[in-house]
Residue frames relative to the residue before (quaternion, step in Angstrom):
aa qw qx qy qz dx dy dz
M 1.0000 0.0000 0.0000 0.0000 0.00 0.00 0.00
K 0.6059 0.5598 -0.3608 0.4351 3.60 1.06 -0.70
R 0.6386 0.5255 -0.3299 0.4553 3.58 1.03 -0.79
L 0.6333 0.5275 -0.3332 0.4579 3.58 1.01 -0.78
V 0.6488 0.5046 -0.3149 0.4747 3.58 0.92 -0.89
F 0.6370 0.5257 -0.3197 0.4644 3.59 0.97 -0.88
A 0.6779 0.4953 -0.2941 0.4567 3.57 0.89 -0.96
I 0.6700 0.5057 -0.3094 0.4468 3.57 0.89 -0.90
I 0.5924 0.5659 -0.3710 0.4372 3.59 1.05 -0.67
F 0.7672 0.3651 -0.1818 0.4951 3.58 0.98 -0.85
I 0.4644 0.6764 -0.4533 0.3483 3.58 1.24 0.08
I 0.2671 -0.7008 0.6359 0.1821 3.52 -1.06 0.83
F 0.0510 -0.8507 0.5211 -0.0469 3.53 -0.37 1.27
F 0.0100 -0.7589 0.6510 -0.0129 3.51 -0.95 0.97
S 0.6263 -0.5458 0.3888 0.3983 3.59 -1.17 0.45
V 0.0222 -0.8032 0.5948 -0.0221 3.54 -0.81 1.04
S 0.2900 0.8256 -0.4561 0.1624 3.56 1.23 0.34
N 0.7593 0.3696 -0.2127 0.4915 3.62 1.03 -0.61
I 0.5374 0.6318 -0.4023 0.3875 3.57 1.21 0.27
N 0.3977 -0.7089 0.5467 0.2011 3.50 -0.99 0.99
A 0.5828 -0.6046 0.4073 0.3590 3.62 -1.00 0.76
A 0.6383 0.5462 -0.3321 0.4289 3.59 1.02 -0.75
E 0.6724 0.4937 -0.2931 0.4671 3.58 1.19 -0.41
I 0.6109 0.5811 -0.3415 0.4153 3.58 1.24 -0.30
K 0.1616 -0.7529 0.6320 0.0868 3.54 -1.07 0.89
L 0.1669 -0.7456 0.6348 0.1148 3.54 -1.13 0.71
L 0.1518 -0.7477 0.6405 0.0879 3.54 -0.83 1.01
Y 0.1158 -0.7977 0.5912 0.0264 3.55 -0.56 1.19
F 0.1509 -0.8089 0.5668 0.0401 3.56 -0.35 1.30
Y 0.0902 0.7894 -0.5941 0.1256 3.56 -0.82 1.08
I 0.1889 -0.7369 0.6250 0.1751 3.54 -1.35 -0.06
D 0.5560 -0.6055 0.4492 0.3499 3.59 -1.04 0.72
G 0.8003 0.3040 -0.2265 0.4645 3.55 -1.06 0.76
C 0.5333 0.6177 -0.4051 0.4122 3.59 1.26 -0.07
S 0.3749 -0.7553 0.4898 0.2215 3.59 -0.51 1.16
W 0.6249 0.5283 -0.3392 0.4641 3.61 1.07 -0.69
C 0.6394 0.5174 -0.3193 0.4707 3.58 1.06 -0.78
Q 0.6306 0.5305 -0.3324 0.4587 3.59 1.00 -0.78
K 0.6485 0.4959 -0.3122 0.4858 3.58 1.05 -0.73
M 0.6491 0.4969 -0.3198 0.4790 3.60 1.02 -0.77
D 0.5648 0.5808 -0.3770 0.4489 3.60 1.13 -0.64
K 0.6645 0.5070 -0.3009 0.4592 3.57 0.93 -0.91
V 0.6146 0.5281 -0.3432 0.4748 3.58 1.06 -0.72
L 0.6988 0.4730 -0.2718 0.4627 3.59 0.86 -0.98
E 0.6860 0.4735 -0.2750 0.4791 3.60 1.16 -0.55
D 0.4617 0.6778 -0.4480 0.3559 3.58 1.27 -0.12
N 0.5567 -0.6540 0.4017 0.3178 3.58 -0.89 0.95
S 0.6614 0.5007 -0.3295 0.4509 3.62 0.94 -0.75
I 0.6480 0.4884 -0.3126 0.4938 3.60 1.08 -0.68
K 0.6213 0.5378 -0.3363 0.4600 3.59 0.99 -0.80
R 0.6339 0.5309 -0.3281 0.4568 3.58 1.01 -0.81
I 0.6599 0.4991 -0.3075 0.4701 3.59 0.94 -0.87
L 0.7512 0.3949 -0.2017 0.4890 3.59 1.00 -0.86
S 0.3609 0.7967 -0.4473 0.1868 3.60 1.26 -0.02
N 0.7472 0.3743 -0.2247 0.5011 3.62 1.06 -0.58
T 0.5920 0.5443 -0.3764 0.4600 3.58 1.24 0.23
T 0.4088 -0.6672 0.5532 0.2859 3.55 -1.31 0.13
L 0.1195 -0.7886 0.6023 0.0332 3.57 -0.67 1.15
I 0.0513 -0.7946 0.6048 -0.0145 3.56 -0.72 1.12
K 0.2474 -0.7653 0.5788 0.1348 3.56 -0.67 1.13
V 0.0818 -0.8045 0.5882 -0.0128 3.55 -0.78 1.10
K 0.2515 -0.7562 0.5899 0.1304 3.57 -0.56 1.19
V 0.4925 -0.7252 0.3964 0.2728 3.57 -0.46 1.26
N 0.7793 0.2618 -0.1577 0.5470 3.60 1.00 -0.72
G 0.3831 0.7610 -0.4430 0.2792 3.57 1.25 0.46
K 0.3805 -0.7312 0.5325 0.1925 3.53 -1.26 0.53
R 0.4443 0.7016 -0.4501 0.3281 3.59 1.29 -0.10
I 0.4323 -0.6911 0.5186 0.2581 3.58 -1.04 0.81
I 0.0279 0.7601 -0.6451 0.0725 3.53 -0.90 1.09
D 0.8289 0.2226 -0.1400 0.4937 3.54 -1.20 0.45
G 0.7738 -0.3552 0.1797 0.4927 3.53 0.74 1.08
D 0.8275 -0.1910 0.1738 0.4985 3.56 -0.09 -1.27
K 0.5694 0.6024 -0.3839 0.4068 3.60 1.21 0.20
T 0.3997 -0.6759 0.5568 0.2707 3.53 -1.10 0.71
E 0.6784 -0.4638 0.3676 0.4354 3.54 -1.30 0.24
E 0.6420 0.5374 -0.3108 0.4498 3.57 0.98 -0.90
E 0.6637 0.4947 -0.3006 0.4737 3.60 0.96 -0.86
L 0.6336 0.5255 -0.3244 0.4660 3.57 1.05 -0.77
A 0.6288 0.5242 -0.3296 0.4703 3.59 1.03 -0.76
R 0.6472 0.4953 -0.3154 0.4861 3.60 1.02 -0.75
Q 0.6336 0.5480 -0.3316 0.4339 3.57 0.94 -0.89
Y 0.7528 0.3581 -0.1977 0.5158 3.59 0.98 -0.85
N 0.4234 -0.7553 0.4298 0.2560 3.56 1.30 0.33
I 0.1562 0.8091 -0.5418 0.1657 3.54 0.89 1.01
K 0.1558 -0.8207 0.5485 0.0359 3.56 -0.61 1.20
G 0.8000 0.0547 -0.0125 0.5974 3.58 1.20 -0.43
V 0.2447 -0.7600 0.5850 0.1422 3.52 -1.26 0.42
P 0.5507 -0.1777 -0.8149 -0.0339 1.50 -2.15 1.23
T 0.0542 -0.7544 0.6524 0.0489 3.55 -1.27 0.52
I 0.1278 -0.7687 0.6230 0.0683 3.55 -1.00 0.87
V 0.1095 -0.7809 0.6146 0.0231 3.54 -0.88 1.06
F 0.2318 -0.7572 0.5991 0.1189 3.57 -0.82 1.05
L 0.1148 -0.8038 0.5831 0.0274 3.57 -0.90 0.98
N 0.4204 -0.6634 0.5501 0.2838 3.55 -1.16 0.62
P 0.7392 -0.4283 0.2666 0.4461 3.63 -1.23 0.10
R 0.6936 0.4540 -0.2773 0.4856 3.61 1.15 -0.50
G 0.5860 -0.6124 0.3551 0.3944 3.56 1.28 0.07
K 0.4760 0.6586 -0.4489 0.3717 3.59 1.24 0.20
E 0.4967 -0.6707 0.4701 0.2871 3.54 -0.99 0.91
L 0.2159 -0.7865 0.5720 0.0875 3.53 -0.87 1.07
L 0.7998 -0.0362 0.1330 0.5843 3.51 0.95 -0.99
R 0.1022 -0.7806 0.6148 0.0474 3.56 -1.07 0.76
V 0.0819 -0.7816 0.6182 0.0163 3.54 -0.88 1.01
P 0.0992 -0.8123 0.5734 0.0399 3.59 -0.24 1.24
G 0.7964 0.3276 -0.2305 0.4532 3.55 -1.08 0.72
L 0.6404 -0.5286 0.4214 0.3646 3.48 -1.44 0.12
L 0.0649 -0.7569 0.6488 0.0429 3.52 -1.07 0.85
S 0.5073 -0.5949 0.5133 0.3538 3.55 -1.18 0.52
K 0.6807 -0.4696 0.3618 0.4304 3.56 -1.29 0.28
E 0.6717 0.5060 -0.2976 0.4519 3.58 0.91 -0.91
D 0.6777 0.4846 -0.2936 0.4687 3.58 0.92 -0.87
F 0.6413 0.5089 -0.3268 0.4723 3.59 1.02 -0.77
R 0.6222 0.5223 -0.3383 0.4750 3.59 1.01 -0.78
D 0.6392 0.5238 -0.3296 0.4565 3.61 0.96 -0.81
V 0.6405 0.5101 -0.3254 0.4730 3.59 0.95 -0.83
L 0.6698 0.5045 -0.3051 0.4515 3.59 0.85 -0.96
C 0.7506 0.4350 -0.2259 0.4431 3.55 0.78 -1.04
N 0.7647 0.3893 -0.2044 0.4711 3.59 1.06 -0.65
Y 0.7841 0.3365 -0.1681 0.4937 3.59 1.11 -0.51
V 0.7165 0.3077 -0.2328 0.5812 3.58 1.25 -0.16
S 0.2065 -0.8509 0.4709 0.1080 3.54 0.22 1.32
G 0.5801 0.5759 -0.3838 0.4295 3.61 1.16 -0.33
I 0.6936 0.4055 -0.2558 0.5377 3.56 1.24 -0.35
K 0.1634 0.7982 -0.5614 0.1448 3.56 -0.18 1.26
K 0.5194 0.6413 -0.4197 0.3779 3.58 1.21 -0.36
G 0.8252 0.2147 -0.1692 0.4943 3.55 -0.78 1.01
C 0.5477 0.6283 -0.4007 0.3804 3.59 1.24 -0.06
């Protein structure tokens, strides 16, 4: 619960009440070899979390990666654009690419489910 409180304190929150889950993108920023990222991977791979996120688009972004994402930007450029200071970090975007919510750090499966179900109203399936 302390981690959830910590995460919520640092969450950048905008109203998402009229957004459909299918329109939401999640940018998951990570780096190879990061033990916290590996634990967050397991949270994201959990069947109950996958069910909640089934209508969203999840994009994994390696902070120091060279792969092209988002048209003409590399993963590294995207990490700079979103001012990623630590990993793992998940950024929720609306259909126009505006940041709705930011979750820095590792959350347990239960805490991540709470964030999804209570702070992203477009995501209600499986909550």
